[in-house]
N, C-alpha and C positions, 0 to 999 in steps of 0.2 A: 505493501500501501505507501503510495505517493505521502511522506510529512513534507504539507506547504508550508509547514511555516519554514523548511531547514532551507527548502529550494526560495521562497522570500527573503529568505537574511542574504542565504549564498548570490544571487541575484544583485539586490542591495549592496553587500562588499563590491564586484565585482562594478557595480557603477560607479558608488561613487569613489573607488581606486580610479579606475579610467578615466572620469575627469582631474583628477590630483594629474593621471599617466598622460595628460597629453603633452608635458611637462615636459618625456622621452615617448617621440613619437614611436609609434608600434612597441619597443618594450614597455613600456607604462600600459599601453593595453593589454599585450598578451600577457605581465605578472598580474593584473588585474583579475582577468581572467581566471590563470591559475590559483589566486588565492581566494577566488571568489565559489568557485569548484571545490576546491578544498576543503571550503567551508563547509558548504553545502552538503558534502558527500561525510563531514564529520560531526555535523549537528545531528544526517540521520542514523547514520551508524549503521548497523545492520552487515558491512562487511565488502565485498570489490562489489560484486554485482548496487544493492542498492545506493553503496557512498556514489557508483557509475551514471546510478539513473538521474540521481539525485542532481548531482552533479552536471549532468547537463541537461537536463532543462533546467535551471541557472543559467548558464549559458545562453541558451538557447531564446530564451525570455532575454538575458541583454541583448544579445543578437538583433534583437526584433525591434528590442526599444529601439536601439543606434541606428535600426534604418527609418525606424519611425517618424522617426527627429529629423536626418537626415532628407527625408521626402518633405516635411514639413518645415524645413531651411529654402528647402528648392522652390516650391510652392508656392514661400507669402512670395518668396524672389520674383517667382515669376509673377503674380500679381503685380508685383507691386511695374512691372516696367509695362506694364500694360496687352491690348489684344499679341503683341510679336517674343516680346518677354514670354506670353500664356503661349503659345505655339512650338517655343525651345525651350519649355521648362516639361509642355507634353511629349517632347521629342525627347529629353534628357534623359524621359523616367524609366523607357526601360532599360538606357543603363547602371539610374539608382536600384533598380527593382533586381538585377545583379548581383550587386555590388554589397545590398543592403541581404542577399540570398549567402555569399561568400563570404560575409560577414559573420551572421546564423551561423552558417557551416561551422566555422576556421573556432569562433568562438564557444559554438559547444559541447566539439571533441578534447578543445586543450583541457576542458572547465570537469568534462567528463573522464579527462583522466587523472587527474588533478584531487576528483570527486570519490575515484575510485581511490585513491591511495588514503585519504583521508577516509570515508571509509572503511579503509584496510584495517588500519590505525585507531577507527572507536567499532571498532568486530562488535562486544561484546555486548555494546547498547539494543541493537535492534532497532534502534527509532524509536523506543520509550524515553516518554520528556519527561519520565520522575527518577529520581534514581531509585535504587532496586534495593531492599529492601528483606533485611535474612529475616 
Protein backbone atom coordinates (compact mmCIF):
# COMPACT_ATOMS: atom_id res chain seq x y z
CA UNK A 1 0.00 0.00 0.00
CA UNK A 2 1.27 3.46 -0.84
CA UNK A 3 2.27 5.73 2.03
CA UNK A 4 1.18 9.07 0.57
CA UNK A 5 2.66 10.96 3.49
CA UNK A 6 6.11 9.61 2.60
CA UNK A 7 5.58 10.45 -1.08
CA UNK A 8 4.46 14.00 -0.26
CA UNK A 9 7.40 14.60 2.09
CA UNK A 10 9.83 13.27 -0.52
CA UNK A 11 8.24 15.51 -3.15
CA UNK A 12 8.51 18.56 -0.87
CA UNK A 13 12.15 17.80 -0.02
CA UNK A 14 13.02 17.43 -3.72
CA UNK A 15 11.13 20.59 -4.68
CA UNK A 16 12.64 22.80 -1.99
CA UNK A 17 16.16 21.49 -2.55
CA UNK A 18 15.63 21.84 -6.30
CA UNK A 19 14.89 25.53 -5.87
CA UNK A 20 18.11 25.98 -3.90
CA UNK A 21 19.84 23.72 -6.41
CA UNK A 22 19.30 26.29 -9.15
CA UNK A 23 22.57 27.81 -7.94
CA UNK A 24 24.30 24.68 -9.33
CA UNK A 25 22.38 23.87 -12.52
CA UNK A 26 22.11 20.16 -13.21
CA UNK A 27 23.99 18.98 -10.14
CA UNK A 28 21.63 20.79 -7.76
CA UNK A 29 18.54 19.20 -9.32
CA UNK A 30 20.19 15.78 -9.42
CA UNK A 31 21.04 15.99 -5.73
CA UNK A 32 17.53 17.24 -4.92
CA UNK A 33 15.93 14.28 -6.68
CA UNK A 34 18.23 11.82 -4.95
CA UNK A 35 17.66 13.27 -1.49
CA UNK A 36 13.88 13.57 -2.01
CA UNK A 37 13.64 9.97 -3.22
CA UNK A 38 15.77 8.76 -0.32
CA UNK A 39 13.54 10.62 2.13
CA UNK A 40 10.38 9.09 0.62
CA UNK A 41 11.86 5.59 0.68
CA UNK A 42 13.22 5.90 4.20
CA UNK A 43 9.97 7.27 5.64
CA UNK A 44 7.93 4.57 3.91
CA UNK A 45 10.33 1.80 4.97
CA UNK A 46 9.57 -1.78 4.06
CA UNK A 47 12.64 -2.71 2.02
CA UNK A 48 13.91 -2.22 -1.52
CA UNK A 49 10.60 -2.60 -3.35
CA UNK A 50 8.63 -0.27 -1.13
CA UNK A 51 11.41 2.33 -1.11
CA UNK A 52 11.71 2.10 -4.90
CA UNK A 53 7.97 2.63 -5.34
CA UNK A 54 7.72 5.59 -2.97
CA UNK A 55 10.86 7.23 -4.39
CA UNK A 56 9.49 6.73 -7.91
CA UNK A 57 6.22 8.44 -7.03
CA UNK A 58 7.94 11.35 -5.27
CA UNK A 59 10.27 11.89 -8.24
CA UNK A 60 7.47 11.61 -10.79
CA UNK A 61 5.39 14.20 -8.96
CA UNK A 62 8.45 16.47 -8.85
CA UNK A 63 8.92 16.10 -12.61
CA UNK A 64 5.26 16.76 -13.32
CA UNK A 65 5.38 19.85 -11.10
CA UNK A 66 8.49 21.15 -12.93
CA UNK A 67 6.86 20.53 -16.31
CA UNK A 68 3.66 22.32 -15.34
CA UNK A 69 5.66 25.26 -14.00
CA UNK A 70 7.62 25.47 -17.25
CA UNK A 71 4.43 25.29 -19.33
CA UNK A 72 2.83 28.01 -17.19
CA UNK A 73 5.79 30.37 -17.68
CA UNK A 74 5.82 29.84 -21.46
CA UNK A 75 2.04 30.25 -21.62
CA UNK A 76 2.16 33.56 -19.75
CA UNK A 77 4.98 34.79 -21.99
CA UNK A 78 2.98 33.86 -25.10
CA UNK A 79 -0.14 35.54 -23.76
CA UNK A 80 1.82 38.73 -23.02
CA UNK A 81 3.11 38.88 -26.60
CA UNK A 82 -0.33 38.80 -28.17
CA UNK A 83 -1.45 36.69 -31.16
CA UNK A 84 2.07 36.19 -32.55
CA UNK A 85 3.30 35.17 -29.12
CA UNK A 86 0.37 32.80 -28.80
CA UNK A 87 1.30 31.10 -32.07
CA UNK A 88 4.94 30.82 -31.02
CA UNK A 89 3.93 29.58 -27.58
CA UNK A 90 1.63 26.98 -29.14
CA UNK A 91 4.37 25.75 -31.47
CA UNK A 92 6.77 25.52 -28.56
CA UNK A 93 4.22 23.43 -26.65
CA UNK A 94 5.36 20.18 -28.24
CA UNK A 95 8.95 20.86 -27.27
CA UNK A 96 7.91 21.78 -23.74
CA UNK A 97 5.89 18.58 -23.46
CA UNK A 98 8.90 16.53 -24.59
CA UNK A 99 11.22 18.24 -22.13
CA UNK A 100 8.69 17.78 -19.31
CA UNK A 101 8.38 14.05 -20.05
CA UNK A 102 12.17 13.59 -20.11
CA UNK A 103 12.59 15.55 -16.87
CA UNK A 104 9.82 13.51 -15.21
CA UNK A 105 11.38 10.20 -16.24
CA UNK A 106 14.88 11.21 -15.11
CA UNK A 107 13.63 12.57 -11.79
CA UNK A 108 11.48 9.51 -11.21
CA UNK A 109 14.26 7.02 -11.94
CA UNK A 110 16.92 8.72 -9.84
CA UNK A 111 14.47 9.17 -6.98
CA UNK A 112 13.40 5.53 -7.25
CA UNK A 113 16.98 4.30 -6.93
CA UNK A 114 17.61 6.54 -3.92
CA UNK A 115 14.22 5.50 -2.48
CA UNK A 116 15.20 1.84 -2.74
CA UNK A 117 18.34 2.56 -0.74
CA UNK A 118 16.32 4.50 1.85
CA UNK A 119 13.74 1.72 2.08
CA UNK A 120 16.48 -0.89 2.51
CA UNK A 121 18.06 1.11 5.33
CA UNK A 122 14.69 1.26 7.07
CA UNK A 123 13.46 -2.20 6.09
CA UNK A 124 12.21 -3.16 9.55
CA UNK A 125 9.69 -0.35 9.62
CA UNK A 126 7.33 -1.76 6.94
CA UNK A 127 5.56 1.54 6.40
CA UNK A 128 4.26 1.96 9.95
CA UNK A 129 3.71 5.49 11.12
CA UNK A 130 4.05 4.74 14.82
CA UNK A 131 6.89 3.05 16.70
CA UNK A 132 6.65 -0.67 17.18
CA UNK A 133 5.90 -1.69 20.76
CA UNK A 134 7.21 -4.88 22.32
